[in-house]
C-alpha positions in Angstrom: 0.0 0.0 0.0 1.2 3.5 -0.9 0.8 6.2 1.8 1.3 10.0 2.0 1.4 12.5 4.9 -1.0 15.4 5.2 0.7 18.7 6.0 -0.5 21.4 8.4 -1.8 23.3 5.3 -3.9 20.3 4.2 -1.5 19.3 1.3 -0.2 15.9 0.3 2.4 14.8 -2.1 1.1 12.1 -4.3 3.8 9.4 -4.6 5.5 9.2 -8.0 4.3 5.6 -8.6 0.7 6.7 -8.1 1.1 9.8 -10.4 2.6 7.6 -13.1 -0.2 5.0 -12.8 -2.8 7.7 -13.0 -1.1 9.5 -15.8 -1.1 12.9 -14.1 1.6 15.5 -14.0 2.3 18.9 -12.6 -0.7 21.2 -13.1 -3.2 18.4 -13.9 -6.5 18.4 -12.1 -7.7 15.6 -9.9 -11.1 15.0 -8.3 -12.2 13.5 -5.0 -15.4 11.5 -5.4 -17.3 10.4 -2.3 -18.2 6.7 -2.9 -19.4 6.1 0.7 -19.5 8.1 3.9 -15.8 8.7 4.8 -14.5 7.0 1.6 -13.3 8.9 -1.4 -12.0 7.9 -4.8 -9.1 10.0 -6.2 -9.3 10.3 -10.0 -7.6 12.2 -12.7 -9.7 14.9 -14.3 -7.4 15.5 -17.3 -9.7 14.7 -20.2 -11.8 17.4 -21.8 -15.6 17.0 -21.9 -15.3 16.5 -25.7 -13.7 13.1 -24.9 -17.1 11.8 -23.9 -18.4 12.2 -27.5 -19.5 8.9 -28.9 -19.5 7.1 -25.5 -23.3 6.5 -25.7 -25.4 5.4 -28.7 -28.1 7.7 -29.9 -31.6 6.9 -28.6 -33.8 4.9 -30.9 -36.3 7.8 -30.8 -35.9 11.4 -29.9 -36.5 12.3 -26.2 -38.3 15.5 -25.5 -37.2 18.1 -23.0 -40.4 17.4 -21.0 -39.6 13.7 -20.9 -36.0 14.5 -19.7 -37.3 16.8 -17.0 -39.8 14.2 -15.8 -37.1 11.6 -15.6 -34.8 13.9 -13.7 -37.7 14.8 -11.3 -38.5 11.2 -10.7 -35.0 10.1 -10.1 -34.2 13.1 -8.0 -37.1 12.5 -5.8 -36.1 8.8 -5.4 -32.5 9.8 -4.5 -33.7 12.3 -1.9 -35.5 9.5 -0.1 -32.3 7.5 0.3 -30.8 8.0 3.8 -27.2 9.2 3.8 
C-alpha cells in the first residue's frame, strides 16, 4: 500500500508511482469523489468533456425536454428518499 502524509496546510504529495499509474503530472487536475461516507476515490480529471463524445449510442427515438425533465424529477425525488 502506498501512503502519504497530510501537511498542516492540508496538502499531500502524491507518490511518484501513483502519479505515473494515474497519468497525471504537474498542473493536472484531480477530483475526489465520495463513494461512501468517509470513503473517497481520487481520480484524474485530465480529459476534456469532448472526450465523452460517442460514448453512448443515440436513442432509438428522440427524447423531448419534457420527458427528460420528468425523468430527472422522478430520479431526483427517489434519490432524496435514500438516507445518507
